[in-house]
C-alpha positions as semicolon CSV with decimal commas, in nm:
position;residue;x (nm);y (nm);z (nm)
1;A;-1,701;-0,588;1,362
2;M;-1,503;-0,875;1,202
3;P;-1,182;-0,771;1,058
4;M;-1,169;-0,764;0,665
5;F;-0,840;-0,990;0,630
6;T;-0,680;-1,245;0,861
7;R;-0,394;-1,359;0,654
8;F;-0,119;-1,101;0,616
9;V;0,197;-1,113;0,428
10;Q;0,417;-1,084;0,718
11;A;0,734;-1,256;0,862
12;G;0,675;-1,589;0,985
13;R;0,353;-1,643;0,764
14;L;0,307;-2,014;0,632
15;A;0,236;-2,020;0,254
16;L;0,199;-2,260;-0,018
17;I;0,362;-2,205;-0,339
18;T;0,120;-2,240;-0,614
19;F;0,357;-2,186;-0,900
20;G;0,699;-2,221;-1,038
21;P;0,971;-2,485;-0,974
22;C;0,890;-2,541;-0,601
23;A;0,493;-2,534;-0,673
24;G;0,283;-2,754;-0,411
25;K;0,579;-2,689;-0,144
26;M;0,521;-2,502;0,165
27;C;0,741;-2,234;0,256
28;T;0,776;-1,936;0,519
29;I;0,766;-1,580;0,461
30;V;1,112;-1,410;0,614
31;D;1,136;-1,096;0,479
32;I;0,941;-0,850;0,246
33;V;1,107;-0,670;-0,061
34;N;0,849;-0,459;-0,190
35;Q;0,459;-0,441;-0,259
36;K;0,490;-0,757;-0,487
37;N;0,759;-0,961;-0,380
38;V;0,903;-1,141;-0,053
39;V;1,163;-1,333;0,065
40;V;1,035;-1,704;0,148
41;D;1,240;-2,010;0,311
42;G;1,122;-2,364;0,360
43;P;1,375;-2,416;0,541
44;E;1,507;-2,661;0,312
45;S;1,564;-2,931;0,535
46;V;1,203;-2,906;0,648
47;T;1,001;-2,851;0,283
48;G;1,290;-2,881;0,048
49;V;1,249;-2,494;-0,032
50;K;1,568;-2,274;-0,043
51;R;1,572;-1,928;0,076
52;H;1,477;-1,689;-0,247
53;M;1,277;-1,395;-0,352
54;M;0,945;-1,483;-0,504
55;P;0,635;-1,258;-0,602
56;V;0,326;-1,276;-0,365
57;K;0,120;-1,384;-0,642
58;R;0,275;-1,696;-0,656
59;L;0,163;-1,787;-0,292
60;S;-0,113;-1,894;-0,099
61;L;-0,101;-1,754;0,240
62;T;-0,227;-2,019;0,525
63;D;-0,380;-1,933;0,867
64;F;-0,053;-2,036;1,031
65;R;0,227;-1,822;1,129
66;T;0,516;-1,831;1,379
67;V;0,663;-1,543;1,560
68;V;0,988;-1,443;1,401
69;R;1,182;-1,102;1,327
70;R;1,203;-1,016;0,951
71;G;1,522;-1,130;0,790
72;C;1,566;-1,413;1,053
73;R;1,818;-1,678;0,997
74;E;1,744;-2,035;0,899
75;K;1,842;-2,172;1,234
76;T;1,619;-1,909;1,426
77;L;1,320;-1,984;1,180
78;K;1,362;-2,384;1,219
79;K;1,350;-2,338;1,595
80;A;1,061;-2,138;1,583
81;L;0,868;-2,364;1,352
82;V;0,948;-2,654;1,586
83;K;0,838;-2,455;1,881
84;D;0,513;-2,343;1,739
85;E;0,441;-2,726;1,595
86;V;0,335;-2,500;1,260
87;M;0,405;-2,810;1,016
88;K;0,215;-3,027;1,262
89;K;-0,073;-2,809;1,262
90;W;-0,069;-2,756;0,919
91;S;-0,072;-3,118;0,834
92;E;-0,373;-3,151;1,032
93;S;-0,558;-2,895;0,856
94;A;-0,823;-2,990;0,597
95;W;-0,636;-2,793;0,322
96;A;-0,333;-3,011;0,394
97;K;-0,517;-3,323;0,387
98;K;-0,698;-3,244;0,073
99;L;-0,363;-3,185;-0,098
100;K;-0,206;-3,493;0,027
101;A;-0,524;-3,705;-0,085
102;K;-0,471;-3,554;-0,437
103;E;-0,117;-3,627;-0,449
104;T;-0,187;-3,978;-0,328
105;R;-0,460;-4,031;-0,597
106;Q;-0,203;-3,893;-0,881
107;S;0,067;-4,161;-0,763
108;M;-0,163;-4,459;-0,755
109;T;-0,074;-4,753;-0,979
110;D;-0,318;-4,903;-1,209
111;F;-0,391;-5,212;-0,975
112;E;-0,424;-4,962;-0,665
113;R;-0,723;-4,809;-0,857
114;F;-0,877;-5,137;-0,918
115;K;-0,867;-5,222;-0,550
116;L;-1,039;-4,876;-0,483
117;M;-1,277;-4,932;-0,730
118;V;-1,348;-5,274;-0,568
119;A;-1,361;-5,124;-0,208
120;R;-1,595;-4,868;-0,323
121;K;-1,837;-5,084;-0,456
122;K;-1,821;-5,300;-0,151
123;R;-1,884;-4,982;0,062
124;T;-2,198;-4,888;-0,175
125;Q;-2,329;-5,229;-0,140
126;A;-2,296;-5,252;0,249
127;V;-2,475;-4,870;0,247
128;K;-2,759;-4,998;0,015
129;K;-2,815;-5,313;0,207
130;V;-2,840;-5,104;0,560
131;L;-3,087;-4,866;0,412
132;K;-3,294;-5,128;0,257
133;T;-3,330;-5,323;0,588
134;K;-3,432;-5,018;0,751
135;K;-3,753;-4,960;0,540
């Protein structure tokens, strides 16, 4: 039988902050305070999230985790993240790519949007041409 859950709130679990001042940033759960709260840490030098307490409700857990003990130091956490290549694996995941694409779209200038439209038109024309010749 398949286990019901695969993503647990546990030390070393990589999570996406979905609400609050750090929304959209990645963090690692470092310690569990109680049923509703956890201590998270970016580490700040990696994701820009400093060590602080926050409710689990504001986190989206990912599939990635690194093996660290509860309440580990920032230095230990950083070493573990590098060793397990957690950030690299995350950036290669479909979820991260979607977020990145969304961010890129939001920060586009008017001219970039125009160029995208032109490129899209060209692509559509090329596709149509190929489909037409196949008949």
